[in-house]
C-alpha positions as CSV (number, residue, x, y, z in Angstrom):
1,M,18.2,6.3,30.2
2,N,21.0,5.7,32.7
3,A,20.4,4.0,36.0
4,R,19.7,7.2,37.9
5,E,17.1,8.5,35.4
6,T,15.4,5.1,35.4
7,A,15.2,5.2,39.2
8,L,13.8,8.7,39.1
9,R,11.1,7.7,36.6
10,V,10.1,4.8,38.8
11,L,9.9,7.0,41.9
12,Q,7.8,9.4,39.9
13,E,5.4,6.6,38.8
14,L,5.0,5.6,42.4
15,E,3.9,9.1,43.5
16,S,0.3,8.2,42.5
17,G,-1.6,5.0,42.6
18,N,-0.9,1.7,44.4
19,R,1.5,0.0,42.1
20,K,4.4,-2.2,43.3
21,S,7.9,-0.7,42.9
22,E,9.2,-4.0,41.5
23,E,6.6,-4.1,38.8
24,V,7.2,-0.5,37.7
25,L,11.0,-1.0,37.8
26,N,10.7,-4.2,35.7
27,W,8.5,-2.4,33.2
28,F,11.2,0.2,32.6
29,L,14.1,-2.3,32.6
30,E,12.4,-4.6,30.1
31,R,12.4,-1.7,27.7
32,S,15.9,-0.8,28.4
33,E,19.2,-1.9,26.9
34,A,21.0,-1.1,30.2
35,K,24.0,-3.2,31.2
36,R,23.7,-5.6,34.2
37,S,25.6,-3.2,36.4
38,D,23.3,-0.3,35.5
39,R,20.3,-2.5,36.2
40,A,21.6,-3.4,39.6
41,L,22.3,0.2,40.4
42,A,18.8,1.2,39.3
43,R,17.3,-1.5,41.6
44,E,19.5,-0.3,44.5
45,L,18.6,3.3,44.0
46,V,14.8,2.6,43.8
47,S,14.8,0.4,46.9
48,G,17.2,2.5,49.0
49,S,15.5,5.8,48.1
50,L,12.1,4.4,49.0
51,K,13.3,2.8,52.3
52,Y,15.3,5.8,53.4
53,R,12.8,8.5,52.2
54,L,12.0,9.9,55.6
55,Q,15.6,10.0,56.7
56,C,16.7,11.6,53.4
57,D,14.0,14.2,53.8
58,F,15.1,14.9,57.3
59,V,18.6,15.5,56.2
60,I,17.7,17.5,53.1
61,E,15.6,19.9,55.1
62,K,18.6,20.8,57.2
63,F,20.2,22.4,54.1
64,Y,17.2,23.4,52.0
65,R,16.7,27.1,52.2
66,H,13.1,27.2,51.1
67,D,9.9,25.4,52.2
68,Y,10.8,21.8,51.3
69,A,7.2,20.6,51.9
70,K,6.1,22.7,48.8
71,A,8.9,21.4,46.5
72,A,7.7,19.6,43.4
73,P,7.7,15.8,43.7
74,V,10.3,15.4,41.0
75,L,12.7,17.8,42.8
76,K,12.2,15.9,46.0
77,N,12.9,12.6,44.3
78,I,16.1,13.9,42.7
79,L,17.3,15.2,46.1
80,R,16.4,11.9,47.7
81,L,18.3,9.9,45.1
82,G,21.3,12.1,45.8
83,A,21.0,12.0,49.6
84,Y,20.6,8.3,49.6
85,Q,23.8,7.8,47.6
86,L,25.7,10.3,49.8
87,L,24.5,8.7,53.1
88,H,24.4,5.0,52.3
89,L,26.3,4.1,49.1
90,D,30.0,4.3,49.9
91,R,31.0,2.7,46.6
92,V,29.5,5.7,44.6
93,P,32.0,8.6,44.4
94,R,30.6,11.7,45.9
95,P,31.2,13.9,42.8
96,A,29.4,11.4,40.6
97,A,26.4,11.2,42.9
98,V,26.1,15.0,43.0
99,D,26.8,15.6,39.3
100,E,24.4,13.0,38.0
101,C,21.6,14.4,40.2
102,V,22.4,18.0,39.0
103,K,22.0,16.7,35.4
104,L,18.6,15.2,36.2
105,A,17.5,18.5,37.8
106,R,18.6,20.4,34.7
107,K,16.7,18.0,32.4
108,F,13.5,17.9,34.4
109,K,13.4,21.3,36.1
110,G,15.9,23.6,34.3
111,D,19.1,25.4,35.2
112,H,17.8,27.3,38.3
113,L,16.8,24.2,40.2
114,S,19.8,22.3,39.0
115,R,21.9,24.9,40.9
116,L,19.7,24.4,44.0
117,V,20.2,20.6,43.8
118,N,24.0,21.2,43.5
119,G,24.0,23.5,46.5
120,V,22.0,21.2,48.8
121,L,23.8,17.9,47.9
122,R,27.3,19.4,48.2
123,K,26.6,20.2,51.8
124,I,25.7,16.6,52.7
125,S,28.7,14.7,53.9
126,P,29.8,12.6,56.9
127,K,31.3,15.8,58.4
128,T,28.0,17.7,58.3
129,I,25.6,14.9,59.3
130,D,25.1,13.7,62.9
131,L,21.8,11.9,63.1
132,E,22.4,10.6,66.7
133,A,23.0,14.1,68.0
134,W,20.1,15.6,66.0
135,T,17.7,13.0,67.4
136,E,18.9,12.4,70.9
137,S,16.3,14.7,72.5
138,M,13.3,13.2,70.6
139,D,10.9,10.7,72.0
140,D,11.7,7.0,71.1
141,A,9.1,6.7,68.3
142,T,10.3,9.9,66.6
143,R,14.0,9.2,67.1
144,L,13.7,5.6,65.7
145,S,11.6,6.9,62.9
146,V,14.4,9.1,61.7
147,L,17.3,6.8,62.4
148,H,15.7,3.9,60.6
149,S,13.3,5.8,58.2
150,Y,9.9,4.5,59.1
151,P,6.6,6.4,59.7
152,A,6.5,7.5,63.4
153,R,3.0,6.1,63.7
154,L,4.2,2.6,62.7
155,V,7.2,2.8,65.1
156,E,4.9,3.9,67.9
157,R,2.6,0.9,67.2
158,W,5.5,-1.6,67.3
159,L,7.0,-0.1,70.5
160,S,3.7,-0.4,72.3
161,R,3.2,-4.0,71.1
162,Y,6.8,-5.4,71.0
163,G,9.0,-3.1,73.1
164,I,12.0,-1.2,72.1
165,E,14.5,-4.1,71.6
166,R,12.3,-6.2,69.3
167,T,11.1,-3.1,67.5
168,E,14.7,-2.0,66.7
169,T,15.4,-5.5,65.4
170,M,12.4,-5.3,63.0
171,L,13.4,-1.8,61.9
172,R,17.0,-2.8,61.1
173,H,15.8,-6.0,59.3
174,G,13.5,-4.0,57.0
175,N,16.4,-1.9,55.7
176,L,18.7,-4.9,55.0
177,P,18.9,-6.5,51.5
178,P,16.2,-9.2,51.7
179,A,17.4,-12.8,51.8
180,T,16.4,-15.0,49.0
181,G,14.9,-18.3,50.1
182,Y,14.6,-21.4,47.9
183,R,12.5,-24.5,48.2
184,V,13.6,-27.8,46.7
185,N,11.0,-29.5,44.5
186,R,10.6,-33.0,46.1
187,L,8.7,-34.2,43.1
188,K,12.0,-34.0,41.1
189,G,14.7,-34.7,43.6
190,S,15.8,-34.8,47.2
191,P,17.3,-31.9,49.1
192,D,20.5,-33.9,49.8
193,A,21.0,-34.8,46.1
194,L,20.5,-31.3,45.0
195,A,22.8,-29.9,47.6
196,G,25.6,-32.1,46.2
197,R,25.5,-30.4,42.8
198,E,28.5,-28.4,41.7
199,G,28.4,-24.8,43.0
200,L,25.8,-25.4,45.7
201,A,28.1,-26.3,48.6
202,G,27.8,-22.8,50.1
203,I,24.1,-22.7,50.5
204,R,22.6,-22.3,53.9
205,R,20.2,-25.2,54.6
206,L,17.7,-25.0,57.4
207,G,17.1,-28.7,58.3
208,D,15.0,-29.6,61.5
209,G,11.9,-30.3,59.4
210,L,12.5,-27.5,56.8
211,D,15.0,-29.6,54.9
212,E,13.8,-28.5,51.5
213,F,14.5,-24.8,52.3
214,F,17.7,-23.0,52.0
215,F,19.1,-19.5,51.5
216,S,21.6,-18.4,48.8
217,Q,23.0,-15.1,47.6
218,E,24.1,-16.6,44.3
219,F,21.0,-16.2,42.0
220,A,23.1,-17.0,38.9
221,L,23.8,-20.5,40.3
222,M,20.1,-21.0,41.1
223,E,18.7,-19.7,37.8
224,P,19.3,-22.9,35.8
225,L,17.8,-25.0,38.6
226,L,14.7,-22.8,38.7
227,N,14.3,-23.1,35.0
228,E,14.5,-26.9,35.2
229,G,11.8,-26.8,37.9
230,L,14.1,-28.4,40.5
231,M,13.3,-25.6,42.9
232,S,11.2,-22.5,43.6
233,V,11.9,-19.1,45.2
234,Q,10.0,-19.1,48.5
235,N,10.8,-17.7,52.0
236,P,10.5,-20.4,54.7
237,S,8.1,-18.3,56.7
238,Q,5.6,-18.7,53.8
239,G,6.4,-22.4,53.8
240,L,5.4,-22.7,57.4
241,A,1.8,-21.7,56.6
242,C,1.6,-24.6,54.0
243,L,3.0,-27.0,56.6
244,L,0.4,-25.8,59.0
245,A,-2.3,-26.6,56.4
246,S,-0.7,-30.0,56.0
247,P,-3.0,-31.1,53.0
248,A,-3.2,-34.8,52.6
249,P,-2.4,-36.6,49.3
250,G,-5.6,-37.1,47.3
251,S,-7.5,-34.3,49.1
252,T,-9.1,-31.2,47.7
253,V,-7.5,-27.8,48.6
254,Y,-8.8,-24.3,47.9
255,D,-6.1,-21.6,47.8
256,M,-8.4,-18.5,48.0
257,C,-5.9,-15.7,47.2
258,A,-3.3,-17.8,45.3
259,A,-1.0,-15.3,43.5
260,P,2.0,-15.5,43.1
261,G,1.4,-19.2,43.6
262,G,4.2,-20.3,45.8
263,K,1.9,-21.7,48.4
264,S,-0.2,-23.6,45.9
265,T,2.9,-25.3,44.3
266,Y,4.3,-26.2,47.7
267,M,1.1,-27.7,48.9
268,A,1.0,-29.7,45.6
269,E,4.5,-31.0,46.4
270,L,3.4,-31.9,50.0
271,M,0.5,-33.8,48.5
272,G,2.8,-35.7,46.1
273,N,0.9,-34.2,43.2
274,E,-2.1,-36.3,44.1
275,G,-5.5,-34.7,44.6
276,R,-6.8,-31.3,43.5
277,I,-5.9,-27.7,44.2
278,V,-8.1,-24.8,43.1
279,A,-5.9,-21.7,42.9
280,L,-8.0,-18.5,42.7
281,D,-6.9,-15.0,41.8
282,R,-8.5,-11.9,40.2
283,S,-5.6,-11.4,37.7
284,V,-5.4,-13.5,34.6
285,R,-1.7,-12.5,34.1
286,K,-0.9,-13.8,37.6
287,L,-2.9,-17.0,37.0
288,D,-0.9,-17.6,33.8
289,R,2.3,-17.3,35.9
290,I,1.0,-19.9,38.4
291,A,0.2,-22.3,35.5
292,S,3.6,-21.7,34.0
293,N,5.4,-22.3,37.3
294,A,3.3,-25.5,37.9
295,R,4.3,-26.9,34.5
296,A,8.0,-26.2,35.2
297,L,7.7,-28.0,38.5
298,G,5.9,-31.0,37.0
299,I,2.7,-30.3,38.9
300,T,-0.6,-31.3,37.3
301,I,-3.1,-30.9,40.1
302,I,-3.4,-27.1,40.3
303,E,-6.4,-25.6,38.6
304,P,-5.9,-21.8,38.2
305,K,-9.3,-20.0,38.4
306,E,-10.1,-16.3,37.8
307,G,-12.6,-14.7,40.2
308,D,-13.4,-12.7,43.3
309,A,-12.8,-14.7,46.5
310,L,-15.8,-13.2,48.1
311,A,-18.1,-14.6,45.5
312,F,-16.3,-17.5,43.8
313,D,-17.8,-21.0,44.2
314,P,-15.2,-23.7,43.9
315,G,-17.9,-26.2,43.2
316,C,-17.2,-28.4,46.3
317,N,-16.5,-28.2,50.0
318,P,-12.8,-28.5,50.2
319,D,-11.0,-30.6,52.7
320,T,-8.5,-27.7,53.3
321,I,-8.8,-24.0,52.6
322,L,-5.8,-21.7,52.7
323,L,-6.7,-18.0,53.1
324,D,-3.5,-16.0,52.5
325,A,-5.3,-12.8,53.1
326,P,-4.5,-9.3,51.6
327,C,-2.8,-7.3,54.4
328,T,-0.6,-4.4,55.2
329,G,2.5,-6.4,54.5
330,T,4.4,-5.1,57.6
331,G,6.3,-8.4,57.9
332,V,7.9,-7.9,54.4
333,L,8.8,-4.2,54.4
334,G,12.3,-5.1,53.4
335,R,10.9,-6.6,50.1
336,R,8.2,-4.0,49.5
337,A,9.9,-0.7,50.4
338,E,6.9,1.5,49.4
339,L,4.5,-0.3,51.8
340,R,5.8,1.5,54.9
341,W,4.5,4.8,53.4
342,R,1.1,3.3,52.4
343,T,0.2,1.7,55.7
344,G,-2.0,4.2,57.6
345,P,-4.9,3.7,60.0
346,E,-7.5,4.0,57.2
347,K,-5.8,1.4,55.1
348,L,-5.5,-1.0,58.1
349,D,-9.2,-0.6,58.9
350,E,-10.1,-1.3,55.2
351,L,-8.0,-4.4,55.1
352,V,-9.3,-5.7,58.5
353,E,-12.9,-5.5,57.1
354,L,-11.9,-7.3,53.9
355,Q,-10.1,-10.0,55.9
356,K,-13.2,-10.5,58.0
357,A,-15.4,-11.0,55.0
358,L,-12.9,-13.4,53.4
359,F,-12.7,-15.3,56.6
360,D,-16.4,-15.7,56.8
361,R,-16.6,-16.8,53.1
362,A,-14.0,-19.4,53.8
363,A,-15.9,-20.7,56.8
364,A,-19.0,-21.2,54.6
365,L,-17.1,-23.3,52.1
366,V,-14.8,-25.6,54.0
367,G,-16.1,-29.2,54.3
368,K,-17.3,-30.7,57.6
369,G,-14.3,-31.7,59.7
370,G,-12.1,-29.7,57.3
371,I,-9.1,-27.5,57.9
372,L,-9.0,-23.7,57.4
373,V,-5.7,-21.9,57.6
374,Y,-5.6,-18.1,57.8
375,A,-2.3,-16.4,57.0
376,T,-0.9,-12.9,56.5
377,C,2.5,-11.4,55.9
378,S,1.7,-8.8,58.6
379,V,2.8,-8.3,62.2
380,E,-0.2,-6.2,63.2
381,P,-2.5,-7.7,65.9
382,E,-5.6,-6.4,64.2
383,E,-4.8,-8.5,61.2
384,N,-3.6,-11.5,63.1
385,E,-4.4,-12.6,66.6
386,L,-7.4,-10.3,67.0
387,Q,-8.8,-11.3,63.6
388,A,-8.4,-15.0,64.5
389,K,-10.1,-14.5,67.9
390,A,-13.0,-12.6,66.4
391,F,-13.4,-15.4,63.9
392,L,-13.8,-18.0,66.6
393,E,-16.4,-15.8,68.4
394,R,-18.4,-15.4,65.2
395,H,-18.1,-19.1,64.2
396,P,-18.5,-21.4,67.2
397,E,-18.6,-24.3,64.7
398,F,-14.8,-23.9,64.4
399,E,-12.0,-24.6,66.9
400,P,-8.3,-24.1,67.0
401,A,-6.9,-27.2,65.3
402,G,-3.4,-27.3,66.9
403,L,-0.2,-28.2,65.1
404,P,-0.4,-31.0,62.6
405,A,1.8,-34.1,63.0
406,G,5.4,-33.6,61.9
407,F,5.3,-29.8,62.0
408,P,8.9,-28.5,62.4
409,E,8.7,-27.3,66.0
410,A,12.3,-26.1,65.9
411,F,11.0,-23.1,63.9
412,L,8.1,-22.2,66.2
413,P,8.3,-18.6,67.4
414,A,7.7,-17.5,71.0
415,E,4.1,-16.4,70.3
416,T,2.7,-19.8,69.6
417,G,-0.3,-21.6,70.9
418,N,-3.2,-23.7,69.6
419,G,-1.7,-23.8,66.1
420,W,-1.1,-20.1,65.8
421,L,2.2,-18.8,64.5
422,L,3.7,-15.3,64.6
423,T,7.2,-14.7,63.1
424,L,8.7,-11.3,63.5
425,P,11.2,-9.9,60.9
426,G,14.8,-10.3,62.0
427,E,14.3,-12.6,64.9
428,R,15.3,-15.6,62.8
429,E,18.0,-15.0,60.1
430,G,16.4,-14.7,56.7
431,F,12.8,-15.3,57.7
432,D,10.1,-12.8,56.8
433,G,7.5,-11.7,59.3
434,G,4.1,-13.3,59.1
435,F,1.2,-15.0,60.9
436,A,-0.8,-18.2,60.4
437,A,-3.6,-19.9,62.4
438,R,-5.1,-23.3,61.9
439,F,-8.8,-24.1,62.5
440,R,-11.0,-27.1,62.2
441,N,-14.7,-27.3,61.3
442,K,-16.1,-29.3,64.2
443,E,-19.3,-30.2,62.4
444,A,-19.4,-33.9,61.6
């Protein structure tokens, strides 16, 4: 399969079920002998076609002579692949973008529909597209939905919560290539020493209390260091939740929803690899990955455990519990392109109930005087501030714990109080969106 057929097959697999696009794409690429350039193009096509799906459909419908809503999913995905390349990939020659999609249509749907694909895509060009003019009479939510390719219901929610300027910042950020953040493993070396290594002079370090974090676009330079366990891939917004937990060396920590394990390993590093971390997840495969990463980093205090967080008994009352709860992921839509199309009211309500149950389970387990940190990668109030406030109402034995000593206040967002953090996508370069809140069990 070439890059475009690989991308099409991934998009088809995502039509049903709840699988992650990255996992599906990796499955295909692992069984492929494609060159590095073809692999990169396949990734770009999958990510871009998912992100810009609504916008591509909007444009396609302008030139589609039949009822586009009734078109077969494979035909829609072929047209989306073509429209995305024509609208957003200047480096792909127009004839190649059209011809390759025509070939896909012929292979999957026959000659008749290949001619339809050819006719539609050849009409799409900078001279025939004027999104600004086509959307200028629409209300703000619908207009921004088309211009940035997000569900209108989600745009409307953000407008009512954050206003038009911040909403547009988040929308733009979600369509940019996501920044790759790295964390230096302090168990094996200092950030200053590592930054002095050959080839790392151009990295963007954060400093101001997040000295071990930096951004780099050169994964090839980072890969050997990752293999040596000198660093991990982690966005600094995720690191802030660990710094908020501030687990003490020698203490016992329970990471309730641990996969993929970045927070467990960072807390182990903060603890100087002294103490105990119980890392729970339902997936044995993901737990194996956590154990492998811990070995590479030289970490020995993480105990991967398989189980359901609602029922699992860690066998102790931990000093610190980190509940990185399942959520809509609206703070990381740039990394999980398919999530924007899966986040509806019913899914949100379902997740809110699950978060509530997990929150209550964590409250029952944390030791007296212990710390409970609740975190999400969402920017939705129902999953964040409202969930935290409801928790305090249900559990008067807990109180907001405030910021721990040494917390990097230079990275506090505007919406901060009582140890609650909300980071919005795009407001700080490279940072994902997310929420974290810190509570203390008042019982002595």
